[in-house]
VOGU-3710 file (C-alpha; in Angstrom, 3 decimals, decimal comma):
1> mepnspahtd> 0,000/0,000/0,000  1,418/3,419/-0,891  1,802/5,927/1,978  -0,409/8,527/0,302  -3,257/6,190/-0,595  -6,811/7,046/0,578  -6,586/4,513/3,407  -3,847/6,619/4,955  -5,335/10,055/4,390  -8,780/9,153/5,808
11> srqkaladvk> -7,471/9,084/9,413  -6,106/12,622/8,977  -9,668/13,958/9,028  -10,529/12,509/12,437  -10,566/14,657/15,550  -8,351/13,322/18,318  -11,337/12,630/20,586  -12,861/10,386/17,912  -9,770/8,209/17,576  -9,584/4,866/19,361
21> vsvvivtyns> -6,159/3,479/20,258  -5,818/-0,224/21,033  -2,923/-0,678/23,439  -1,444/-4,185/23,297  0,607/-5,407/26,270  2,117/-8,894/26,450  2,916/-10,047/29,976  5,005/-12,868/31,366  5,656/-12,941/35,112  5,135/-9,177/35,178
31> eeqiapclks> 3,538/-8,808/38,612  5,915/-6,025/39,660  5,578/-3,996/36,471  2,035/-4,376/35,157  0,176/-2,241/37,717  2,478/0,811/37,375  2,362/0,385/33,596  -1,433/0,337/33,377  -1,903/3,087/35,978  0,412/5,443/34,127
41> lhsevrevql> -1,166/4,584/30,781  -4,724/5,235/31,917  -3,844/8,399/33,844  -1,807/9,920/31,008  -4,319/9,319/28,183  -6,621/12,333/28,233  -7,793/12,893/24,652  -7,983/9,707/22,591  -10,309/6,801/23,281  -8,437/3,934/24,884
51> etvvvdngsq> -8,843/0,191/24,535  -6,303/-1,893/26,451  -5,690/-5,550/25,636  -3,349/-7,572/27,857  -2,214/-10,995/26,671  -0,669/-13,082/29,423  1,813/-15,672/28,168  1,406/-18,245/30,913  2,686/-16,258/33,893  3,457/-18,296/37,017
61> dstvsivksq> 3,093/-15,302/39,340  0,132/-13,047/40,183  0,117/-11,010/36,956  -3,283/-12,283/35,819  -4,961/-11,763/39,186  -3,582/-8,226/39,420  -5,023/-7,296/36,030  -8,377/-8,927/36,823  -8,788/-7,329/40,251  -7,305/-3,883/39,714
71> fpsvvlldtk> -8,092/-3,154/36,054  -11,533/-4,569/35,196  -11,860/-2,439/32,056  -8,823/-4,119/30,497  -9,477/-6,914/27,996  -7,464/-9,832/29,389  -6,507/-12,786/27,207  -5,128/-15,465/29,517  -3,458/-17,950/27,179  -2,185/-20,197/30,017
81> enlgfakacn> 0,850/-20,924/27,821  3,751/-19,010/26,345  2,800/-18,234/22,753  5,845/-16,071/22,186  5,785/-12,301/21,805  4,934/-12,049/18,108  2,027/-14,489/18,187  0,611/-12,979/21,382  0,698/-9,488/19,856  -1,029/-10,656/16,692
91> lavqkstgdf> -3,720/-12,358/18,790  -4,356/-9,162/20,728  -4,526/-7,064/17,579  -7,080/-9,475/16,104  -9,262/-8,975/19,194  -8,863/-5,191/19,179  -10,968/-2,563/17,416  -8,913/0,649/17,454  -7,925/2,946/14,602  -4,357/2,720/15,908
101> illlnpdtvt> -2,416/-0,092/17,534  0,119/0,692/20,245  2,513/-1,999/21,387  3,637/-1,296/24,931  5,940/-3,301/27,184  4,723/-4,061/30,723  8,000/-2,624/32,054  7,186/0,863/30,764  5,704/3,909/32,467  3,942/6,420/30,224
111> ldgavdkvvk> 4,936/10,051/30,712  3,243/13,375/30,040  0,480/12,397/27,622  2,790/10,325/25,422  -0,011/8,394/23,709  -2,048/11,490/22,892  1,065/13,197/21,533  2,213/10,399/19,250  -1,316/9,848/17,910  -1,697/13,564/17,208
121> falaepsygf> 1,571/13,461/15,270  0,441/10,342/13,385  -2,818/12,014/12,369  -0,883/14,986/11,018  1,740/12,784/9,310  -0,049/9,578/8,247  2,437/8,513/5,579  4,976/7,271/8,133  2,652/4,438/9,200  4,800/3,338/12,176
131> yggqtlkedg> 5,848/5,586/15,061  8,099/5,338/18,103  8,993/7,659/20,940  11,831/8,471/23,290  12,564/5,939/26,026  14,126/7,070/29,303  15,703/5,333/32,258  14,022/5,019/35,637  14,919/8,576/36,660  12,714/9,869/33,841
141> vtlersscwg> 15,551/12,041/32,516  18,450/9,886/31,308  18,154/8,562/27,767  17,564/4,821/27,374  18,528/4,113/23,779  16,438/1,037/22,980  13,456/2,807/21,368  15,045/2,378/17,934  18,058/1,077/16,021  19,501/0,974/12,551
151> lpslwsmftf> 18,745/-2,021/10,370  21,456/-4,715/10,306  23,766/-4,690/7,280  26,866/-6,573/6,227  28,889/-3,582/7,386  27,271/-3,578/10,833  27,814/-7,334/11,083  31,484/-6,827/10,140  31,997/-4,162/12,795  30,339/-6,474/15,322
161> atglstifkh> 32,578/-9,410/14,352  35,763/-7,352/14,558  34,813/-5,642/17,805  34,800/-2,198/16,202  31,204/-1,576/17,292  32,279/-2,137/20,889  35,575/-0,230/20,716  33,837/2,713/19,044  30,470/2,401/20,778  27,846/4,903/19,599
171> ngffdpeslg> 30,011/5,929/16,683  27,818/6,450/13,636  30,291/4,774/11,278  31,749/1,924/13,328  28,565/1,213/15,338  25,875/1,981/12,750  23,005/0,085/14,357  23,311/2,355/17,412  22,471/5,373/15,213  25,525/7,142/16,580
181> kwkrdsvrev> 25,293/9,687/19,349  21,788/10,807/18,374  19,753/11,201/21,575  16,401/10,319/19,996  15,467/13,958/20,570  14,375/14,949/17,065  11,868/13,668/14,521  13,793/11,167/12,435  13,132/8,169/10,216  14,844/5,058/11,562
191> gvitgcflla> 15,562/1,509/10,484  13,912/-0,214/13,433  11,316/0,827/16,004  11,370/-1,594/18,912  8,235/-3,169/20,317  8,486/-1,536/23,751  6,597/1,525/22,405  5,412/1,220/18,814  2,356/2,875/17,323  0,947/1,782/13,960
201> treawdsieg> -2,086/2,800/12,004  -4,511/-0,090/11,630  -4,127/0,141/7,852  -0,339/-0,064/8,014  -0,338/-2,982/10,451  -2,886/-4,942/8,436  -1,197/-4,238/5,114  1,981/-6,058/6,213  0,010/-8,625/8,261  1,586/-7,740/11,597
211> fdehfwlyge> 4,418/-9,739/13,112  5,920/-12,783/11,453  5,081/-15,489/14,001  8,202/-17,444/13,135  9,886/-15,040/15,569  9,196/-16,268/19,085  10,971/-13,539/21,047  13,377/-10,881/19,723  13,938/-10,056/16,065  10,248/-9,647/15,251
221> dvdlslrakk> 10,373/-5,847/15,449  13,432/-5,695/13,162  11,635/-7,901/10,648  8,447/-5,816/10,958  10,305/-2,560/10,364  12,048/-3,931/7,278  8,769/-5,166/5,808  7,175/-1,800/6,594  9,884/-0,034/4,613  9,480/-2,436/1,708
231> agyhpviypk> 5,742/-1,658/1,725  6,443/2,067/1,376  6,146/3,173/4,992  8,709/5,239/6,883  9,147/4,223/10,550  9,802/7,386/12,520  10,671/8,545/16,032  8,595/11,318/17,596  10,567/12,428/20,676  7,772/14,288/22,472
241> akviheigqs> 6,199/10,886/23,237  8,227/9,736/26,237  8,118/6,562/28,330  10,307/5,077/31,022  11,561/1,648/29,994  13,247/-0,935/32,197  15,172/-3,366/29,994  14,995/-7,143/30,317  12,719/-7,577/33,308  11,314/-10,954/32,232
251> stsaqkgvwl> 14,396/-13,014/31,410  17,821/-13,893/32,772  20,876/-12,442/31,078  22,029/-15,843/29,770  18,630/-16,793/28,387  18,138/-13,366/26,882  21,451/-13,753/25,067  20,278/-16,993/23,482  16,976/-15,468/22,387  18,696/-12,392/20,975
261> qqgkvsylkr> 20,990/-14,506/18,823  18,052/-16,655/17,717  16,300/-13,511/16,557  19,337/-12,308/14,632  19,800/-15,679/12,921  16,140/-15,847/11,924  16,190/-12,282/10,639  19,201/-12,940/8,423  17,825/-16,206/7,063  14,373/-14,797/6,308
271> nwsapasflg> 15,337/-11,412/4,887  18,772/-11,599/3,294  19,837/-13,408/0,155  21,499/-16,802/0,648  25,052/-15,509/0,061  24,536/-12,465/2,286  22,932/-14,442/5,112  25,711/-17,062/4,928  28,318/-14,346/5,373  26,232/-12,581/7,988
281> lillnigvav> 25,937/-15,756/10,062  29,698/-16,276/9,946  30,240/-12,715/11,161  27,618/-13,166/13,900  29,357/-16,291/15,202  32,744/-14,599/15,123  31,390/-11,603/17,028  29,883/-13,756/19,767  33,049/-15,885/19,969  35,335/-12,839/20,254
291> rafayglkgd> 33,301/-11,388/23,114  33,009/-14,737/24,886  36,778/-15,189/24,638  37,438/-11,690/25,985  35,157/-12,102/28,986  36,443/-15,636/29,552  39,986/-14,294/29,870  38,688/-11,995/32,604  37,260/-15,007/34,418  33,688/-13,820/33,950
301> qenqwvaswk> 32,079/-17,146/33,098  28,607/-15,832/33,953  28,734/-13,148/31,297  25,948/-13,151/28,688  28,409/-13,544/25,804  30,151/-16,502/27,424  26,783/-18,150/28,026  25,661/-17,412/24,466  28,753/-19,041/22,994  28,435/-22,112/25,215
311> rrsewknght> 24,792/-22,442/24,185  25,269/-21,680/20,489  23,632/-24,974/19,542  20,383/-23,436/20,826  20,500/-20,429/18,535  22,519/-21,441/15,472  19,344/-22,316/13,523  17,288/-19,336/14,686  13,862/-19,504/16,289  12,331/-22,963/16,389
321> kgtn> 9,237/-22,370/18,552  7,425/-20,142/16,100  5,568/-21,132/12,971  7,417/-21,600/9,712
//
């Protein structure tokens, strides 16, 4: 679908008060985060209509009971199993009815009317299709850089393999996926908007059929952003929409490392040509090995990179829990 097609321009005519936003939150053992997340969301949305859908991926703690008892207006989908992030999001979107879809992590706190602000921007600039914001650390001031990244490339994989992206961290040339020293403080098109705070028009989401459910956890937002670009959309960061984001609250460092590498492998295999993905996978393995070796020399056997290298048999083929 082209960005300037009628489906995109129709939403421009709507007043903010007439717009419904379906907020999708996927939880997994999120009992400490979900109440602050939902309280901040509901208190900070003042202009748009709000529909909140929480999908619980088989939590073993009190997440479900907290949502049921404290937030009765929330649509709760209790799957009683871990569907994976991509599939759970798609399920929630299917059950939702909003003009816009907002993916929101349970470990976020919404600040200063962030949802109203990003929707207002999206109504004024519908051709982007996909929108992110500025994520901050727990103090609500310090930048937390994970709201967006650059798309992976053979160059970025090379700088990862050689350690240049670590030696020259946040350098726009040697660490391109970091987007350099940019503080996410200006409107800017980006390669990847992460799923912690991602707004999409319903038309844009449906036109690329949401997440690829092959991705179980991690990598799905990179794949989504690439497919959005191929469809003619322009993922963009709108910095006036701010949220606090706590990284990695639902997984151990070692397990997260395995999932991250699975996501990277799947992304390369599903989106790059065979020769490029073959080279990319070699560079990925070298990069993990180099970091594991470096931390091993320091005696840090518990480091995420050391664990990832030891468990490479679990990620060398990419995601295996999703659909093919």
